[in-house]
C-alpha positions as CSV (number, residue, x, y, z in Angstrom):
1,M,63.5,58.5,-30.7
2,L,67.1,58.8,-31.5
3,E,67.6,61.4,-28.7
4,R,66.0,59.1,-26.1
5,R,67.9,56.1,-27.3
6,G,71.1,58.0,-27.0
7,V,70.3,58.6,-23.4
8,Q,69.8,54.9,-22.8
9,H,73.0,54.0,-24.7
10,Y,74.8,56.4,-22.4
11,L,73.4,54.9,-19.3
12,T,74.4,51.4,-20.4
13,R,77.9,52.7,-21.3
14,C,77.5,52.1,-25.1
15,F,79.3,55.4,-25.7
16,A,79.9,55.0,-29.4
17,D,76.2,54.2,-30.0
18,A,75.2,57.1,-27.8
19,M,77.4,59.6,-29.7
20,A,76.0,58.3,-33.0
21,D,72.4,58.7,-31.8
22,H,72.9,62.2,-30.6
23,R,74.8,63.2,-33.7
24,A,72.0,61.8,-36.0
25,A,69.3,63.5,-33.9
26,A,71.1,66.8,-34.0
27,S,71.3,66.5,-37.8
28,I,67.6,65.8,-38.1
29,F,66.6,68.7,-35.8
30,R,68.9,71.0,-37.9
31,D,67.0,69.9,-41.0
32,L,63.7,70.6,-39.2
33,D,65.1,74.1,-38.2
34,D,64.7,73.2,-34.6
35,R,67.9,74.7,-33.5
36,L,67.2,74.4,-29.7
37,S,66.9,70.6,-30.0
38,E,69.9,70.5,-32.2
39,G,71.9,72.3,-29.6
40,R,70.7,70.0,-26.8
41,N,71.8,66.9,-28.7
42,L,75.2,68.5,-29.5
43,V,75.6,69.1,-25.8
44,W,74.8,65.6,-24.9
45,L,77.1,64.4,-27.6
46,S,79.9,66.4,-26.1
47,Q,79.2,65.0,-22.6
48,V,79.2,61.4,-23.8
49,A,82.5,62.1,-25.7
50,L,84.0,63.5,-22.6
51,A,83.1,60.3,-20.7
52,A,84.5,58.2,-23.5
53,G,87.7,60.2,-23.9
54,D,86.8,61.1,-27.5
55,S,88.1,64.4,-28.8
56,A,85.2,64.9,-31.0
57,G,83.2,66.3,-28.1
58,E,85.1,69.6,-28.1
59,A,84.0,70.6,-31.6
60,A,80.4,69.5,-30.8
61,L,80.3,71.6,-27.7
62,A,81.7,74.6,-29.4
63,A,79.0,74.2,-32.1
64,A,76.3,73.7,-29.5
65,T,77.2,76.9,-27.6
66,T,77.2,78.9,-30.8
67,V,73.8,77.6,-31.9
68,L,72.3,78.2,-28.5
69,E,73.6,81.6,-27.8
70,A,71.8,82.8,-31.0
71,L,68.5,81.9,-29.4
72,P,66.7,83.2,-26.4
73,P,68.1,82.2,-23.0
74,S,67.4,78.5,-22.4
75,R,68.0,75.5,-20.2
76,E,70.0,74.0,-23.1
77,L,72.3,77.0,-23.1
78,A,72.9,76.6,-19.3
79,M,73.7,72.9,-20.0
80,S,76.3,74.0,-22.6
81,Y,77.9,76.4,-20.2
82,E,78.2,73.6,-17.5
83,A,79.5,71.2,-20.1
84,Q,82.2,73.8,-21.1
85,A,83.2,74.1,-17.4
86,R,83.4,70.3,-17.0
87,R,85.6,69.9,-20.2
88,L,88.0,72.6,-19.0
89,F,88.4,71.3,-15.5
90,M,89.2,67.9,-17.0
91,S,92.0,69.7,-18.8
92,S,93.1,71.4,-15.6
93,E,92.2,74.8,-17.0
94,L,90.6,75.8,-13.6
95,G,90.2,79.6,-14.1
96,A,88.4,79.3,-17.4
97,A,86.3,76.4,-16.1
98,E,85.1,78.3,-13.1
99,A,84.0,81.2,-15.2
100,W,81.8,78.9,-17.4
101,A,80.4,77.1,-14.3
102,E,79.4,80.5,-12.8
103,R,77.7,81.5,-16.1
104,G,75.8,78.2,-16.1
105,A,74.6,78.5,-12.5
106,A,73.6,82.2,-13.1
107,L,71.6,81.4,-16.1
108,A,69.9,78.3,-14.5
109,D,68.9,80.6,-11.6
110,H,67.5,83.2,-14.0
111,L,65.5,80.4,-15.6
112,G,64.2,79.3,-12.3
113,D,65.8,75.8,-12.7
114,P,67.4,74.8,-9.3
115,D,68.3,71.3,-10.5
116,L,70.3,72.6,-13.5
117,A,71.9,75.2,-11.2
118,L,73.0,72.4,-8.9
119,E,74.9,70.7,-11.8
120,S,76.9,73.8,-12.4
121,R,77.5,74.5,-8.7
122,I,78.8,70.9,-8.2
123,T,81.3,71.5,-11.0
124,A,82.3,74.9,-9.5
125,A,82.7,73.2,-6.0
126,V,84.9,70.5,-7.6
127,L,87.0,73.3,-9.2
128,G,87.4,74.9,-5.8
129,L,88.5,71.5,-4.4
130,M,91.1,71.2,-7.1
131,A,92.3,74.7,-6.3
132,G,92.8,73.7,-2.7
133,R,90.1,75.9,-1.1
134,D,89.2,74.6,2.3
135,A,85.5,75.6,2.1
136,A,85.0,73.8,-1.1
137,H,84.9,70.3,0.5
138,A,82.1,71.2,2.9
139,H,80.2,73.0,0.0
140,L,80.5,69.9,-2.2
141,R,79.1,67.7,0.6
142,E,76.1,70.0,0.9
143,L,75.5,69.9,-2.9
144,R,75.8,66.2,-2.8
145,D,73.0,66.1,-0.3
146,A,70.9,68.2,-2.5
147,A,71.6,65.9,-5.5
148,Y,70.4,63.0,-3.4
149,E,67.1,64.8,-2.7
150,W,66.9,65.5,-6.4
151,S,67.6,61.8,-7.3
152,L,64.5,60.8,-5.3
153,R,62.3,62.8,-7.8
154,D,64.3,62.0,-10.9
155,P,66.2,58.7,-11.5
156,L,68.6,60.4,-14.0
157,A,69.9,62.6,-11.1
158,R,71.5,59.5,-9.6
159,D,74.3,60.2,-12.0
160,T,74.8,63.6,-10.4
161,F,74.9,62.2,-6.9
162,A,77.4,59.5,-8.0
163,R,79.6,62.2,-9.7
164,A,79.7,64.3,-6.6
165,T,80.6,61.3,-4.4
166,L,83.4,60.3,-6.7
167,Y,85.0,63.7,-6.7
168,L,84.8,63.9,-2.9
169,A,87.2,60.9,-2.9
170,L,89.1,61.4,-6.2
171,I,90.2,65.1,-6.0
172,P,91.5,64.8,-2.4
173,T,93.4,61.7,-3.3
174,M,95.0,63.5,-6.2
175,R,95.9,66.3,-3.7
176,R,97.1,63.7,-1.1
177,Q,94.5,64.6,1.4
178,Y,93.0,61.4,2.6
179,D,90.6,62.4,5.3
180,D,87.2,60.7,4.6
181,V,88.4,59.4,1.2
182,D,87.9,55.7,2.1
183,R,84.4,56.6,3.3
184,Y,83.4,58.2,0.0
185,L,85.0,55.4,-2.0
186,D,82.9,52.9,-0.1
187,E,79.7,55.0,-0.3
188,G,80.1,55.7,-3.9
189,W,80.8,52.1,-4.9
190,R,77.7,50.8,-3.0
191,Y,75.5,53.5,-4.5
192,A,76.7,52.8,-8.0
193,V,76.2,49.0,-7.6
194,D,72.7,49.5,-5.9
195,N,71.6,51.8,-8.8
196,N,73.2,49.9,-11.7
197,L,75.5,52.9,-12.5
198,E,78.2,50.9,-14.3
199,Y,80.2,53.9,-15.4
200,W,80.5,55.1,-11.9
201,Q,81.3,51.6,-10.6
202,S,84.3,51.5,-12.8
203,M,85.3,55.1,-11.8
204,Q,85.0,54.3,-8.1
205,A,87.1,51.1,-8.6
206,G,89.8,53.0,-10.5
207,A,89.9,55.6,-7.7
208,S,90.1,52.8,-5.2
209,A,93.2,51.4,-7.0
210,V,95.0,54.7,-6.8
211,R,94.1,55.1,-3.1
212,A,95.5,51.7,-2.3
213,L,98.7,52.4,-4.3
214,D,99.3,55.6,-2.3
215,A,98.7,53.9,1.0
216,G,101.3,51.1,0.1
217,R,98.7,48.4,-0.1
218,W,100.1,47.3,-3.4
219,N,98.4,43.9,-3.5
220,D,95.0,45.5,-2.9
221,A,95.9,48.1,-5.6
222,V,96.6,45.4,-8.1
223,R,93.4,43.6,-7.2
224,Q,91.3,46.7,-7.7
225,A,93.1,47.6,-10.9
226,R,92.6,44.2,-12.4
227,A,89.0,44.3,-11.4
228,V,88.5,47.4,-13.5
229,L,90.2,45.8,-16.5
230,D,88.0,42.7,-16.1
231,M,84.9,44.8,-16.4
232,P,83.1,44.4,-19.8
233,D,83.6,48.0,-20.8
234,P,85.3,50.1,-18.1
235,A,85.2,53.9,-18.4
236,W,88.2,55.4,-20.3
237,R,89.5,57.3,-17.3
238,S,89.0,54.3,-15.0
239,R,91.0,52.2,-17.3
240,L,93.7,54.8,-17.3
241,M,93.9,54.8,-13.5
242,A,94.0,51.0,-13.4
243,L,96.8,50.7,-16.0
244,M,98.7,53.5,-14.2
245,T,98.4,51.6,-10.9
246,L,99.6,48.4,-12.5
247,A,102.5,50.2,-14.2
248,R,103.6,51.8,-10.9
249,V,103.4,48.7,-8.8
250,A,105.3,46.6,-11.4
251,L,108.0,49.3,-12.0
252,R,108.4,49.9,-8.2
253,S,108.6,46.1,-7.6
254,G,111.1,45.6,-10.3
255,Q,108.8,43.3,-12.3
256,P,109.6,42.8,-16.0
257,D,106.2,43.8,-17.3
258,G,106.4,47.3,-15.8
259,E,107.6,48.9,-19.1
260,A,104.9,47.1,-21.1
261,Y,102.2,48.5,-18.7
262,L,103.8,52.0,-19.0
263,E,103.4,51.9,-22.9
264,Q,99.8,50.8,-22.4
265,V,99.2,53.8,-20.1
266,T,100.7,56.2,-22.7
267,E,98.7,54.6,-25.5
268,T,95.5,54.8,-23.5
269,A,96.1,58.5,-22.7
270,G,96.2,59.2,-26.4
271,E,96.4,62.9,-27.1
272,D,94.4,64.0,-24.1
273,R,96.5,66.6,-22.4
274,A,95.1,66.1,-18.9
275,A,95.6,62.3,-19.2
276,L,99.1,62.8,-20.4
277,G,99.8,65.2,-17.5
278,I,99.1,62.2,-15.2
279,V,101.2,59.8,-17.3
280,W,104.4,61.7,-17.7
281,P,105.4,61.7,-14.0
282,V,105.1,57.9,-14.2
283,R,107.4,57.8,-17.2
284,A,109.9,60.1,-15.4
285,E,109.8,57.8,-12.3
286,A,110.4,54.8,-14.6
287,G,113.6,56.3,-15.8
288,W,114.7,56.9,-12.2
289,L,113.9,53.4,-11.1
290,A,115.9,52.0,-14.1
291,G,118.9,54.0,-12.9
292,D,118.9,56.1,-16.0
293,P,119.0,59.9,-15.0
294,A,119.4,61.0,-18.7
295,R,116.1,59.2,-19.4
296,V,114.4,61.0,-16.5
297,L,115.6,64.4,-17.7
298,R,114.4,63.6,-21.3
299,E,111.0,62.7,-20.1
300,V,110.7,65.8,-17.9
301,A,111.9,68.0,-20.8
302,A,109.3,66.4,-23.1
303,A,106.5,67.0,-20.6
304,Q,107.6,70.6,-20.1
305,A,107.9,71.3,-23.8
306,R,104.3,70.1,-24.3
307,K,103.2,71.9,-21.2
308,L,101.8,68.6,-19.8
309,G,100.5,69.0,-16.2
310,A,101.2,72.7,-16.3
311,G,97.8,73.5,-14.9
312,D,98.2,71.0,-12.1
313,P,100.7,71.8,-9.3
314,W,100.9,68.3,-8.2
315,H,101.8,66.8,-11.6
316,A,104.3,69.6,-12.2
317,G,105.7,69.2,-8.8
318,E,106.3,65.5,-9.2
319,L,108.1,66.1,-12.5
320,A,110.4,68.6,-10.7
321,F,110.9,65.9,-7.9
322,W,112.1,63.3,-10.3
323,A,114.4,65.8,-12.2
324,R,115.9,66.7,-8.8
325,L,116.6,63.1,-7.9
326,A,118.2,62.6,-11.4
327,G,120.6,65.4,-10.7
328,G,118.9,68.0,-12.9
329,A,118.2,71.6,-12.2
330,A,114.8,72.3,-10.7
331,D,113.4,75.7,-9.8
332,G,112.0,75.4,-6.3
333,R,110.2,78.7,-6.6
334,A,108.0,77.2,-9.4
335,V,107.0,74.2,-7.3
336,V,103.8,74.8,-5.4
337,A,102.8,71.3,-4.0
338,E,104.3,71.2,-0.5
339,P,106.1,67.8,-0.4
340,Y,107.7,68.3,-3.8
341,R,108.7,71.9,-2.9
342,L,110.4,70.7,0.2
343,A,112.2,68.0,-1.7
344,V,113.4,70.1,-4.5
345,A,114.8,72.6,-1.9
346,G,116.7,69.7,-0.4
347,A,114.6,69.5,2.8
348,W,114.4,65.8,2.5
349,A,113.6,65.1,6.1
350,A,110.7,67.6,6.1
351,A,109.3,66.1,2.9
352,A,109.5,62.6,4.4
353,V,107.6,63.8,7.5
354,W,104.9,65.3,5.2
355,W,104.4,62.0,3.4
356,E,104.5,59.9,6.6
357,E,101.8,62.1,8.2
358,R,99.6,61.2,5.2
359,G,100.3,57.5,5.2
360,C,102.3,57.3,2.0
361,P,105.2,54.8,2.8
362,Y,106.8,54.7,-0.6
363,E,107.1,58.5,-1.0
364,T,108.3,58.7,2.7
365,A,111.0,56.1,2.0
366,V,112.3,57.7,-1.2
367,S,112.5,61.1,0.5
368,L,114.3,59.6,3.5
369,A,116.7,57.8,1.1
370,A,117.7,61.0,-0.8
371,G,119.0,62.8,2.4
372,D,122.3,62.6,4.1
373,D,121.1,61.1,7.5
374,T,122.4,57.5,7.6
375,N,119.8,56.6,10.1
376,A,117.0,58.0,7.9
377,V,118.4,56.0,4.9
378,R,118.5,52.8,6.9
379,R,114.8,53.4,7.8
380,A,114.1,54.0,4.1
381,I,115.6,50.6,3.3
382,E,113.4,48.9,5.9
383,L,110.2,50.5,4.4
384,L,111.2,49.8,0.9
385,D,112.0,46.1,1.6
386,R,108.7,45.8,3.4
387,L,106.9,47.1,0.3
388,G,108.9,44.9,-2.0
389,A,110.2,48.1,-3.8
390,A,113.5,46.5,-4.9
391,P,114.8,49.2,-7.3
392,A,114.3,52.1,-4.8
393,A,115.7,49.9,-2.1
394,A,118.8,49.4,-4.2
395,Y,119.1,53.1,-4.6
396,A,118.9,53.6,-0.8
397,R,121.7,51.0,-0.3
398,R,123.8,52.9,-2.8
399,R,123.2,56.1,-0.8
400,L,124.4,54.4,2.4
401,R,127.6,53.4,0.6
402,E,128.0,56.9,-0.8
403,L,127.7,58.2,2.8
404,G,130.6,56.0,3.9
405,V,128.6,53.2,5.6
406,S,130.4,49.9,5.1
407,S,127.9,47.6,6.8
408,V,124.9,48.1,4.5
409,P,121.9,45.9,5.4
410,R,121.4,43.0,3.0
411,G,118.3,42.9,0.8
412,P,115.6,40.3,0.9
413,R,116.7,36.9,-0.4
414,P,116.0,36.1,-4.0
415,S,113.2,33.8,-2.9
416,T,111.5,36.7,-1.2
417,M,112.1,39.1,-4.1
418,A,110.6,36.7,-6.7
419,N,107.1,37.7,-5.7
420,P,105.5,41.1,-5.1
421,A,104.1,40.2,-1.7
422,G,107.5,39.5,-0.3
423,L,106.7,35.9,0.7
424,T,109.7,33.9,2.0
425,G,110.6,30.6,0.4
426,R,109.1,28.6,3.2
427,E,105.9,30.7,3.0
428,L,105.7,30.0,-0.7
429,Q,106.0,26.3,0.1
430,V,103.3,26.4,2.7
431,L,101.0,28.3,0.4
432,E,101.5,25.8,-2.4
433,V,100.6,22.9,-0.2
434,V,97.6,24.8,1.3
435,A,96.4,25.3,-2.3
436,T,95.9,21.6,-2.6
437,G,93.3,21.7,0.2
438,L,95.2,20.0,3.0
439,S,94.7,20.8,6.7
440,N,97.3,22.4,8.8
441,A,98.3,19.0,10.3
442,Q,98.6,17.5,6.7
443,V,100.7,20.5,5.5
444,A,102.9,20.0,8.5
445,A,103.4,16.3,7.8
446,R,104.1,17.1,4.1
447,L,106.7,19.7,4.8
448,F,108.1,18.0,7.9
449,L,107.1,20.9,10.2
450,S,105.2,21.2,13.4
451,E,101.6,22.3,13.2
452,K,102.4,25.4,15.2
453,T,105.1,26.3,12.7
454,V,102.6,26.0,9.9
455,E,100.2,28.3,11.7
456,R,103.0,30.9,12.2
457,H,103.8,30.8,8.5
458,L,100.1,31.2,7.6
459,A,99.9,34.2,9.9
460,G,102.8,35.8,8.0
461,I,101.2,34.9,4.6
462,F,97.8,36.4,5.7
463,A,99.6,39.6,6.8
464,K,101.6,40.0,3.6
465,L,98.7,39.3,1.3
466,Q,96.2,41.3,3.4
467,V,93.7,38.4,3.7
468,S,92.0,36.6,6.5
469,T,91.3,33.1,5.2
470,R,93.2,30.3,3.5
471,A,91.0,30.5,0.5
472,E,91.6,34.2,0.1
473,A,95.4,33.6,0.5
474,V,95.4,31.0,-2.3
475,A,93.4,33.3,-4.5
476,A,95.6,36.3,-3.7
477,G,98.8,34.3,-4.2
478,A,97.6,33.0,-7.6
479,R,96.5,36.5,-8.6
480,I,99.9,38.2,-8.1
481,G,101.8,35.2,-9.5
482,A,103.4,34.3,-6.2
483,V,102.0,30.8,-6.4
484,R,100.4,28.5,-8.9
485,A,97.3,26.9,-7.3
486,P,97.1,23.4,-8.6
487,K,93.6,22.1,-9.5
488,V,92.9,19.1,-7.3
489,E,89.8,17.1,-8.1
490,G,87.2,17.2,-5.4
491,S,89.3,19.4,-3.1
492,R,89.4,23.0,-2.1
493,P,91.3,25.1,0.4
494,R,89.7,24.8,3.8
495,D,88.8,27.9,5.8
């Protein structure tokens, strides 16, 4: 009963309760000398702990593998091998993880258990995707189709389908390869909602926030991130993605709460090495945005001393990138990720082209700003002003002066910089009045404008806030702090 309740606690994201149930069940089975069932519950304990970000899972999994390997080959042993693979790939130990996944699949095949073999093969395909193997993406799609067929026979297999769908979006996003990412984010979200898979709902939302951040849709990224944090109990890794997104938007926009978010990100990562590998490049960028090269180099040195991100070429590459911008020495031969390799080698224009082809405006602009082409730096300023990236835009303006340009473009007016969406003072006024529920004609009369001018300002507001109605504009403006929507009795914004 404890074992079955543990499964239900996991499915409802009561992770601490699930771990307690499986730990208690394992203890009882050990007392009964049922070592197979003991091992099974230790495996499940480790899997729940991995989802919860609890380090207790590593010891439980090691114990499970030891117990099960002393018994005849079993389904439970194959489960432990796949769990070992999943734990190692979360730590970016790809080679060791792949070996465990292959052992799990081989044992499942030997036992004649194709469903269990599918779990291991999905993990192996995800590892291939992380390693950059072109064939892995198509293979993972095929395995996802098989998982869907399995889910029609066994409701618990819906978890497997949701996992494969998430990784088809998340791993390419981490590798800055965005083909089909939006499709899988949408499909994964709808499937998780339709099947009440709350863990995967939060993971899909976290991945969507990161995707919007990369695409320069910062308002959308903030909305997605806050939606994750508003969930009753978001997955630990989803919370980490959401906080990282909020930290980067705030830091890049020059908002005062950026450093507070950064500390929350670091605290949430805890001692998880893979999570810290994601966090430390953000810390290094924060130093660069603050105009403190010594801080950047301290953060990079700290990450390298702890070997954070060492198993992931993208995290290691980004650390080298910020070190290069801070004036530190960076060994380009050790950088594998292409855009960072180009930048560290001083090929700023080529790095900018790489980022632009993938639709990453912020990275494009920073690469353009770091070069010696004054036209490229001017373009960087335009991109950064459009994003509302004030600290990086200030860096680009300094670069123009260093290159001998006297007529440096002025930055946005303070009224525009006061809000992350880049709304002008007049747009803020229009949005404030629209929030009271007045029609365009009434807004025009209140602000002594023509109705056509109000319509033009609304079009600009819609574009900057990435919305299509007045109600959405007011909600988005209030959400990002660009406007305080007054409560008017009996009135609402009119669409």
